[in-house]
C-alpha positions as CSV (number, residue, x, y, z in Angstrom):
1,M,0.0,0.0,0.0
2,L,1.3,3.5,-0.9
3,I,0.6,6.4,1.5
4,N,2.1,9.8,0.6
5,N,5.0,8.2,-1.3
6,F,5.6,5.7,1.5
7,E,5.2,2.0,1.0
8,V,3.6,0.1,4.0
9,S,3.7,-3.7,4.2
10,I,3.8,-6.5,6.8
11,M,7.3,-7.2,8.1
12,N,8.7,-10.7,7.8
13,L,12.1,-12.3,8.7
14,S,13.7,-11.3,5.3
15,N,13.0,-7.7,6.3
16,L,14.7,-8.3,9.6
17,D,17.7,-9.6,7.8
18,E,17.7,-6.5,5.6
19,I,17.9,-4.2,8.7
20,K,20.0,-6.4,10.9
21,S,23.2,-4.4,10.6
22,I,21.5,-1.1,11.5
23,L,19.0,-2.2,14.2
24,E,21.0,-1.0,17.2
25,S,22.6,2.1,15.7
26,E,19.6,3.5,13.8
27,F,16.7,2.2,15.9
28,D,18.2,2.8,19.4
29,N,19.7,0.3,21.7
30,F,16.6,-1.8,22.6
31,W,16.4,-3.4,19.2
32,N,18.7,-6.4,18.8
33,Y,18.2,-9.2,16.3
34,N,17.2,-11.9,18.7
35,I,14.6,-9.9,20.6
36,F,13.1,-8.7,17.3
37,K,13.1,-12.2,15.8
38,S,11.1,-13.5,18.7
39,E,8.6,-10.7,18.3
40,L,8.2,-11.5,14.6
41,E,7.7,-15.2,15.5
42,N,5.0,-14.4,18.1
43,P,1.6,-15.3,16.5
44,N,0.0,-12.4,18.4
45,S,2.3,-9.8,17.1
46,T,2.2,-8.1,13.7
47,Y,4.8,-5.6,12.5
48,F,4.5,-3.3,9.6
49,I,7.5,-1.7,7.8
50,I,7.5,1.7,6.2
51,K,9.7,2.2,3.1
52,Q,10.7,5.3,1.1
53,N,12.5,4.7,-2.1
54,S,12.9,1.0,-1.3
55,Q,14.7,1.8,2.0
56,I,13.1,0.8,5.3
57,I,12.8,4.0,7.4
58,G,10.6,2.7,10.2
59,F,8.3,0.1,11.6
60,I,5.3,-0.3,13.9
61,G,4.3,-3.2,16.1
62,I,0.9,-4.3,17.1
63,L,0.0,-6.9,19.7
64,K,-3.3,-8.7,19.3
65,I,-5.1,-9.6,22.5
66,F,-8.5,-11.4,22.1
67,D,-10.6,-8.9,20.1
68,T,-8.3,-5.8,20.6
69,A,-5.1,-4.6,19.2
70,E,-2.5,-2.5,21.1
71,I,0.3,-0.5,19.4
72,T,3.4,-1.7,21.1
73,N,5.9,0.6,19.4
74,I,6.5,3.0,16.6
75,V,10.2,3.2,15.5
76,V,11.7,5.6,13.0
77,K,15.2,5.8,11.6
78,K,17.1,8.7,13.3
79,A,17.5,10.6,10.0
80,F,13.8,10.6,9.4
81,R,12.6,11.6,12.9
82,G,10.8,14.9,13.4
83,K,10.0,15.4,9.7
84,R,6.2,15.4,10.1
85,Y,5.6,13.4,7.0
86,I,2.1,12.5,7.8
């Protein structure tokens, strides 16, 4: 799906491999590969990636609990923060 020149899609493990080298430096210290991999493998979690010009610039996590959904995090690459794109 395209929104204001941004591509939004469901994240999968191949996307995680794509951002593996920049997880900790660009998305702050909390994000390491193993923690993120376990989140992606959780059947109650869904992550969406946001791309601009084929580059992942951020992601959002949603946790499904029964009939509700909770946004667990919104993460944006440091160079794209504070730009008020949407």
